[in-house]
C-alpha positions as CSV (number, residue, x, y, z in Angstrom):
1,M,-20.2,-0.3,-101.3
2,S,-22.7,-2.7,-99.8
3,V,-21.9,-4.5,-96.6
4,T,-22.6,-8.1,-96.9
5,R,-23.8,-10.3,-93.9
6,K,-21.6,-13.3,-92.3
7,P,-23.3,-16.6,-92.8
8,A,-24.9,-17.6,-89.7
9,R,-22.6,-20.4,-89.0
10,W,-19.9,-18.0,-88.8
11,Q,-21.1,-15.7,-86.4
12,S,-20.9,-18.1,-84.0
13,S,-17.1,-18.0,-84.2
14,D,-16.5,-14.3,-83.7
15,A,-15.9,-14.7,-79.9
16,A,-13.4,-17.4,-80.5
17,I,-11.7,-15.0,-83.0
18,K,-11.5,-12.4,-80.3
19,A,-10.0,-14.9,-77.9
20,V,-6.3,-14.9,-76.9
21,Q,-4.5,-18.0,-76.3
22,V,-2.3,-18.2,-73.1
23,A,0.5,-20.7,-72.7
24,F,1.9,-21.4,-69.1
25,D,5.4,-22.3,-68.5
26,V,5.0,-25.0,-65.6
27,E,7.1,-27.8,-64.2
28,E,6.5,-31.1,-65.5
29,K,4.4,-32.2,-62.8
30,V,2.1,-29.8,-63.1
31,L,1.7,-30.5,-67.0
32,E,1.4,-34.0,-66.4
33,T,-1.0,-33.7,-63.6
34,V,-3.4,-31.4,-65.6
35,R,-3.3,-33.4,-68.8
36,R,-3.9,-36.8,-67.0
37,T,-7.0,-35.0,-64.8
38,A,-8.3,-33.9,-68.3
39,F,-7.8,-37.7,-69.8
40,E,-9.5,-39.0,-66.9
41,A,-12.4,-36.4,-67.0
42,N,-12.4,-36.7,-70.9
43,R,-11.8,-33.2,-71.6
44,S,-9.1,-31.3,-73.6
45,T,-6.6,-30.0,-71.5
46,S,-7.8,-26.2,-72.3
47,D,-11.0,-27.4,-71.2
48,Q,-9.5,-28.9,-68.0
49,I,-7.6,-25.7,-67.4
50,R,-10.9,-23.7,-67.8
51,H,-12.8,-26.0,-65.3
52,L,-9.9,-25.6,-63.1
53,L,-10.6,-21.6,-63.2
54,G,-14.3,-21.7,-63.0
55,L,-14.5,-20.9,-66.4
56,P,-17.5,-22.0,-68.9
57,T,-16.8,-25.0,-71.2
58,A,-18.6,-26.6,-74.0
59,S,-20.7,-29.5,-72.7
60,R,-19.2,-31.9,-75.5
61,P,-16.1,-31.3,-77.8
62,K,-17.0,-29.6,-80.8
63,R,-14.8,-31.4,-83.0
64,P,-12.8,-34.5,-81.0
65,R,-9.6,-34.7,-82.7
66,L,-6.0,-35.4,-82.4
67,T,-3.6,-32.9,-84.1
68,V,0.2,-33.0,-85.2
69,S,2.3,-30.8,-87.0
70,L,3.5,-32.1,-90.3
71,T,6.5,-30.8,-92.4
72,A,6.6,-30.9,-95.9
73,A,9.9,-33.3,-95.4
74,D,7.2,-35.3,-92.6
75,Y,4.8,-35.7,-95.7
76,A,7.6,-36.9,-98.1
77,L,8.8,-39.3,-95.4
78,L,5.4,-40.6,-95.3
79,A,4.3,-40.5,-98.9
80,E,7.3,-42.8,-99.3
81,R,6.4,-45.1,-96.5
82,Y,3.0,-45.7,-97.9
83,G,3.8,-45.4,-101.5
84,L,1.9,-42.4,-102.2
85,A,2.4,-39.0,-103.9
86,T,4.1,-36.8,-101.8
87,D,1.2,-34.1,-102.6
88,D,-1.6,-36.3,-101.9
89,R,-1.9,-35.2,-98.3
90,L,-5.8,-36.5,-98.4
91,A,-4.3,-40.0,-98.7
92,I,-1.8,-39.5,-96.3
93,K,-3.8,-38.2,-93.8
94,E,-6.2,-41.2,-94.4
95,R,-3.1,-43.6,-94.0
96,V,-2.1,-41.8,-90.7
97,T,-5.6,-42.0,-89.4
98,R,-5.7,-45.8,-90.2
99,V,-2.4,-46.2,-88.3
100,L,-3.8,-44.4,-84.9
101,I,-6.9,-46.4,-85.4
102,D,-5.1,-49.8,-85.3
103,F,-2.7,-48.4,-82.6
104,A,-5.8,-47.8,-80.5
105,N,-7.5,-50.8,-81.2
106,A,-4.2,-53.0,-80.4
107,R,-3.7,-51.3,-77.2
108,T,-7.4,-51.6,-76.1
109,E,-7.4,-55.6,-77.0
110,R,-4.2,-56.3,-74.9
111,Q,-5.9,-54.3,-72.1
112,T,-9.2,-56.4,-71.7
113,P,-8.8,-59.8,-69.9
């Protein structure tokens, strides 16, 4: 049996695979303060915690993104709302992305004098 090498682009993820996610149960005040500070510093919440602990962080986000968990029922509801097939998750994702962009644009326009 021969051993194949991982492609170079996969080798850099080895450390991340070995990392363990740790959750902290804290008061709402702590949660809100860390999130707000992270937002103001343009950091993820995770990077803000690493910064507070003096741990290294990436100089810039690798993939700046927003995430949400959607159930099959959520997809069905969104498909119906947008007139799409329930199994066309890419089209649903594109419509949701447009909703997020429109939301951000509307909020930005209201805040500019």
